[in-house]
N, C-alpha and C positions, 0 to 999 in steps of 0.2 A: 504494500500500500504506500503510495507516494503522497506526502502532505503538500499543502499549498498555503504556506503561511502568509504570503502576500495577499491572497484572497481573503484572509481572515482579519486583516488589520481594521477594516471598517467595523466589523462585528465586535472586536475587542474594545474599540473606542466607544461604541454605542453602549455596550454592556456596562462599562465603567461609569459612564454618565448615568445610565438608568438605575444602577444599583444605589448610587448616591441619592437620586431622587426618591426612590422607593423607600429607602431606610428612613427618610425624613417623615414619611407618611404615618400619622397616628394609627396604631393598630387598635381594633375594637374587639377582636376575639382571638383566643388561642387556637392553634391548630393541633387537635388531639389525634395523635397516632398517624399524622399525614406522612406521605412519601412524595417524591417527585413524580410519581406516576399519576396521581389523582388530585387535580387541582381544586376541588370544591373547598369552601370554607367550612370546617367542621364545628362541632359544638365546643364551647369553652370548658376548660378543666375547673373543677371545684376548688383546687388548692392554689389557683393563680389569682393574684390581686387584680381584678378587672378594672378597678378604678385607676390604678396606677398605669396599666397598659393603655387604657383609653385616654389618658391625659398627658402622658409623657412619650413624645416621639423619640425614636432612636436617632442618634446623631451620627453623621458620617464618620466611619472609622471608630465608632464607640463599640468596641468588642465586648463590653460588659453590659450592654443594653439588655433589659430583661426579656425582650421579645425577639432576640436575634440568635440564630444558630450560625456557627461558622466552623470551618475545619480546614486544616492543611495536612496533606499526607502524601504518600508515594510508595515507591517500590524500588529497590536496588536488585537487579537481576543480571546474572551472567549465564550465557548459553555456550556450551561447547558442542560443535556440530561436526559430524563426519558424513560426507557424501560418497556413496559407493560409485555412482556414475557422475552426472553433472547437472547443474542448474545454471541457466544463463545462455541466451542465444548468441551473444557477442563473445567471441573467444578472448577478447581483451578486457572484458568486464571483471570486476573484483568478485570476491566470494559472496554468493547470495546468502544472506542471513535469515531469510524466510523461504519456506518451501512453496514455490509458485509453479504448479504443474504446467501452466501455460508457457513457462520459460525453459522447459526441458528440451535440449537440442536434439534433432533427429540424427544427424550425422555430420562429419567434418571436424575441423579443429575444435569447435566448441564442445562437441561430444567426447573428444579425446581427453578432456581434463577430468580424469577419474581419481578416486581415492584421496580427496582433499579434506583438510581439517580447517575449521574456522572458529573464531571466538567472537562473541557479540555481547556488548552491554546494552544494546539498543532498546530492549524492552523495559529498561529502567524508566520510571516516570515520576512526575510531580503533579499534584492536583490541589485545587482549592475550591471551596464552595461556601455559600452563605444562603440563608433563608429567613424570611420574616413574614408574619401575617400583616395584611393591610386591609383597609376597609373595602377594597374591591376583590379580595381573595389573596391567597398566599403567593409570595414572590420567592423564587429560587433561582440561583445562578451557579454555574459550574464551569471551570476551565481546567484542561489537562494538557500537559506537554510530555513528549517523549523524544527518543533519539532516532526514530525511524523515518526520517525525511526521505531517504532512498533505501533500497534493499541492500546496497553494497557498501555504504559508508555510515559513519556515526555523526549525524547532524540533527540538531534540535528542530522540532516542529511543534506547532499547535495542533494537537490531535483531535480534541473535542472542545467546543465552546458553545454554551447555550444558556438561555434564560427562559423561565416559565413564569407567567403572571396570570393567575386564574386559568382561563381556557386558552390563552394565547401563548404560543411557543415560537421563539426565533432562535436560530442556531447555525453554526457550521458544525455539522455532525453527520452521523450515519443517515442514509436516505430513509425517508418515511416508508419506503417499500420493504424495509427490513424490520422484523420483530426481533429486538435485541435479546430477548429471552431465548432465542434459538441459536445463539453463538455458542458453540461447544467449548468445553474446558480443555483446550489443547495447549501444550507447551509451546509449540511453534506459533509465531506471531501471525502468520497468514491465515491459518485455519482452512476449512474446506473450500475447494474451488468454486462450488456452486452458490455460495451465500452472497447476497447483494450488500456486502459490507463496505461499499464505497462511501466517501464523505463529500458533502456539498453544502452550499448555503441554502437555507430553507426557512419557511415559516408556515405554521398551520394552527388550526383550532382543534382542540380535543374536547368534545362536548359529551357530558354524561347523559346516558339514556335511561339507565336504571341502576339502582344500588343493591348490592347483596352484602349487607352488613355496613360497616362504617366507611370502608375505603376500597371497595372493589365492586365490579359489576360490568355492565355493558357501556361501551363508549363508541361514538362516531367521530372520526377525525378526517379533516380535509385540509389540504394545503398545496403550496407550490414550492418548487425547488429548481435549482440550476439545472439546465438541460443541455449541457455542452455536447454537441454531436461529434462522435468519433468515427471517422471513416478514412480509408486510404483513397484519396481522390485523384482522378486524372489531372493532367496539366491544365492550369487555368480554371479549374472548378473550385468553388468555395462553398462551404456550408454556412447557412445563415440561421441563427437562433432568434426568432422573433417573439416567441412566447415561451414561458417556463413550462416544465413538466408539471402535471397535476396528478396528485395521489389522493385517493379516498380509501379509508380503512374502517372496518367494523371490528371492534376489539372486545373480547370477553376475557376478563381477568378475575381470578380468585386466588387464594393463597396457594392452591395446588395446580392451577391450570392457567396458562397464558396463551390464548389463541387469537390469531389475527388473519382476517381475510382482506386482501388488498387489490385495488385496481389502479393502474397507471396509464396515463395518456401523454404523449409528446408528439410534436409536429416537427418533421424534418424537411428542410428545403435546401436544394442545391442548384447553383446557377453558374454559368460561364462555361467556356470551352465546348459549346454545343449542347450543354445540359441545361434543362430548366425543369426540375423535378420537385414535386411536393408529395410527400408520403407520410403516412401515419405510423407512429410507433406506439405500442401498447403492451400491457402485461397484466396478467392475473396471478395471484399467489395465495397459497394457504400455508401458514407457518404456525407451529405450536410447540409448547414446552409443557410437560406433564410430570408431576411428582408421583413416584411410585414407591411402594413398600415404605421403608423408614426414611431414608435419605436419597434413594436412587432417583434418577431423572432421565426421561426419554425426550428426545428432540426430533422433529421432522419438519421438512419444508419442501415445497414444490413450486416451480415458477414456469410459466409458459407465455410466449408472446413474440413480438417483433421489435427489432431495434433495441435490444437489451444488453448488447455487448459492453457498453460503458458502465453497466450496473453490477455485473458479476465480478466477484473478487479475482477470478482467474484471467478475465479478458479485458478488464479496464485498462485503457491506454494502448490497446492493440489496433484500434481503428476498425472495430467489428460491429458497429451499429448498422452499416449499410455498405453495399459494394456495387460497382458498375455491372449492369446487365444490358448489353447492347448500348443504346443511346439514352438510357435512363439509369438513375440510381435506385437500387432496390433494397428495401429494409430486410435484414437477415432474420429469419425465423429462429427462435432460440428456446431451449428447454434446459432446466436444471433441477436437481433434487439432491437433498442431503438428509442423513439420519445420524443420530448419535445417542449413545447410552452411557450414563455415568453410574458406576456401582461402587458402594463403600464396602470394602472387605471388613474393615474395622473402623472405629471412629477416626483414626488418624491415617488411614490408608485407602486410597481410592484409585479407580481406573476409568478412563473414558475411551470408548471405541467410536470412531467417526468414519463415515463413507460419503463421498460426493461424486456427482456425475454432471457433466456439462456437454451439450450437443448443439452445434450450430448448423443450420441447413444452408450451407454456403458453397456447395460444389459448383454452382453456376459462376462463381467468381474466377476468372481466368487471369487476373492481374499477377504478373510475375512476382515471386517472393523467394529470395535466395535461402531463407531460413524456414520456409514452409508456412502456409497460411493455416492458422488454428481451425480445427474441425471438431474434435471432441477430446475430453480428458477424463481420467478416472483418478480419484484420490482416496486414500485410506490411511488411518493412523490409529495407534493404540499406545496408551501411556500408563505409567504407574507413578503416583504422586504420594509422597510421605510428608506428613506435617508433624515433626518431632515436638515443636511447640508453636503456639498460635501465630507469631509473626513470621515464621519460617516455613518454606516449602522446598523439598528436594524431589526431583523427578527425572524420569527417563522416558523417551518417546521414540517409537519406530514409525516412519512415514514411508508411504509408497505412492508413486505417481506415474501415470502413463499419458503421453501426448500423441495425438494422431493429427496429421495435416491432410489437406485436400489432395486428391489424386493429381490435380493439375499442378501442384507445387511440391511434388516429391523432391527430397533432398538426396542427391547421389543415388537415386532409385529407391530410397526408403521413405515410408510414410508414417512410421511409428517408432517410438523409443520410450524407455522407462528409466526411473531412478529409485534407489533406495536410500534412505537417510536415517541416521541415528542422532538424537539430540539429548544431551544431559543439561539440566537447568537447576540452578539454586537461586532462591530469591528471599529477600527480607522485606517485609511490609511494615509501614509505620503510619501513625496519624496522631495529630494533636488537634483537639476539637473542643468546642463548648456547645452543649445541648441546652438551649433555652426552652421556652414553652412550646416551640413548634415540634420538638422531638423528631427531627429529620433522621432518616436512616443513613447508613454509610453509603459512600458513592458507588459501591458495588451494585446498589439497587437502582441507580439513576437510569432513566430510560426516556427516549423521545416520545 
């Protein structure tokens, strides 16, 4: 995943100003048991002095204000990685610190780089958050940075940045097309190939439809997000983004189930060089996470549509939303699916098995490509994670990937290759926080 810190500067400036404005707002009710998931204003707590909260506004940077939650935390992580074959289509690229099946070379010098070892601190991160009740509903903000600006170097990036105010959410964060509860617990940073875990600027409304208890139930969300078109274009042809992508979601959330049904629409336009094409991109998705037994968890997701190459974790950045088909640009039909299961052997020892599959119906594309044009990939991983004490995790993970390219772009007569990878990780987590009357949960539960 490649970050875009320049794109995030306007959001960061806006959130800093917004947080100062909101914290000045007199709060009238406490947020009992709230999380960043569900923005309704709950009932007040009996042991909170409502007169004080209703008459004394929080001051900017007043971290002791009675109605303010805040926290700063992070993780220090080191990964030791061994590649049996190779990842990286460019033979001159550095060692890939995340397992991207779309980057497995088919043949040639890039595929000859076998048996390599790499070290990576890139998953280390630092985050901060704050939240306060206001007369219009609870306000929450969160920012996270890590070192994964590129897959082969150690460079800082803004990874997530968002603010929630009642029903309104604005962010540079994961696409609304993703249910973040379906991100498996992998040690590798990339995760399964099929998941739409790309990040972009977005805004949406999350509207409660029904409540099951105090903080969960049915929700409808609708919003817009950046819709950068990715395509390998003929000479003199340009892609034009005149409207953002629109995403609508129906969400069902309980303490043991998180299910999301989503629909996406985007408009693609290409002109110049003899092309004048307008086509529709769309997608439908069902994604869910389900708690089973004592602490076990099952995850599943499926996506189908057109012009979704820029959304999948594996294909983002490869120009696979659309391709030339004669004298028009044609949206590429796409399918992806992933499943995962986490099992706790004992309280301090767990394993997660994950499988993913991506298929693009792009055999019509005859554009020459010396490294082969992505057609389908398989992904599988299995790990064992030990928690000797709460702030520390130690784990080992096996990963497998296979990449197949279109028959029109075979590399040295080959259309498929695979890789095996082993990763050992050790991490230390920390947090310093103050929980006021809003009782926010830890950032692990934050979701768009």
